[in-house]
C-alpha positions as CSV (number, residue, x, y, z in Angstrom):
1,M,-19.4,1.3,30.1
2,A,-21.4,4.6,27.6
3,A,-17.9,4.7,25.8
4,S,-17.7,1.1,25.2
5,S,-21.2,0.4,24.6
6,R,-21.4,3.9,22.0
7,A,-17.7,2.1,20.4
8,A,-20.0,-0.8,19.6
9,T,-23.1,0.7,18.1
10,F,-20.6,2.2,15.8
11,L,-18.7,-0.3,14.8
12,S,-22.3,-2.3,14.7
13,Q,-23.6,-0.8,11.5
14,S,-22.2,-2.1,8.0
15,E,-21.9,1.0,7.1
16,I,-20.6,4.3,7.5
17,T,-21.7,7.5,6.8
18,L,-19.2,10.3,5.9
19,S,-19.3,14.3,5.7
20,V,-19.6,15.5,2.5
21,V,-17.7,19.2,3.2
22,T,-14.3,17.6,2.8
23,A,-10.9,19.7,2.2
24,K,-8.9,19.1,-0.5
25,V,-5.8,20.3,-1.8
26,D,-4.8,21.5,-5.5
27,Q,-1.5,20.4,-4.9
28,E,0.2,22.6,-7.5
29,R,0.0,25.8,-5.8
30,C,0.5,23.8,-2.2
31,A,3.6,26.1,-1.7
32,S,4.2,23.5,2.0
33,C,4.4,26.2,4.5
34,L,2.6,24.0,6.8
35,I,-0.4,26.3,8.0
36,C,-2.6,23.7,7.7
37,V,-0.6,21.2,9.9
38,R,-0.9,23.5,12.3
39,V,-3.9,24.8,12.3
40,C,-6.6,21.7,11.8
41,P,-7.7,20.7,15.5
42,Y,-7.8,17.4,13.8
43,G,-3.9,16.5,12.9
44,V,-5.6,15.5,8.9
45,P,-3.1,17.6,6.6
46,R,-0.1,16.3,6.5
47,I,3.4,16.4,4.0
48,N,3.5,13.8,1.2
49,K,6.0,12.2,0.0
50,E,5.8,15.4,-3.8
51,G,6.0,17.9,-0.2
52,V,2.9,19.3,-1.0
53,S,0.1,18.7,1.4
54,E,-2.4,16.1,1.4
55,I,-5.8,15.3,2.7
56,D,-7.4,12.2,4.1
57,E,-10.9,12.7,3.3
58,A,-12.1,9.7,5.4
59,L,-10.8,11.8,8.3
60,C,-11.4,16.0,7.2
61,R,-14.6,16.6,9.4
62,G,-14.8,20.0,6.9
63,C,-14.2,22.7,9.6
64,G,-12.7,24.7,6.7
65,I,-10.0,25.9,9.6
66,C,-6.7,24.5,7.1
67,A,-8.8,26.4,4.3
68,A,-8.7,29.8,5.7
69,E,-5.9,30.2,7.2
70,C,-4.2,28.3,3.5
71,P,-1.9,31.6,2.2
72,A,-1.5,30.3,-1.9
73,K,-5.7,29.8,-1.2
74,A,-4.6,25.9,-2.3
75,I,-7.5,24.5,-0.2
76,E,-11.2,24.5,-0.7
77,L,-14.4,23.5,0.7
78,N,-16.6,21.0,-0.9
79,W,-20.0,22.5,-1.4
80,Y,-18.2,25.5,-0.7
81,E,-15.5,26.5,-4.2
82,D,-14.3,30.1,-3.4
83,D,-16.4,30.3,-7.2
84,Q,-19.2,29.0,-5.7
85,V,-19.1,31.5,-3.1
86,M,-18.2,34.3,-5.5
87,S,-20.8,33.8,-7.7
88,K,-23.6,34.1,-4.4
89,V,-21.6,37.4,-3.4
90,D,-21.8,38.9,-6.3
91,A,-25.8,38.3,-6.7
92,L,-26.8,39.7,-3.6
93,L,-24.8,43.0,-4.2
94,Q,-26.8,43.1,-7.4
95,G,-29.9,43.9,-5.8
96,I,-27.9,46.5,-3.1
97,L,-25.5,48.2,-5.8
98,P,-27.2,50.4,-8.6
């Protein structure tokens, strides 16, 4: 009864808010190695008709495992792009290094 009550609460909402942190694939860099498909605990990445990885943003939970495991670095998380993270690391190191 608790599960049905929770499902009814979820389904009765007029709008569903999704997380802004989701993975995205740079299809130019994707090597179709299937690592993201194998490591995702939610089974979200799929290989599309063009033969490259595709991630459904509505299903993605933003855990980042696929981005961490991608050997081609073709997957990034929104709000945690590589350039942003490296910029923060550089700023932190400027205060430490002579």
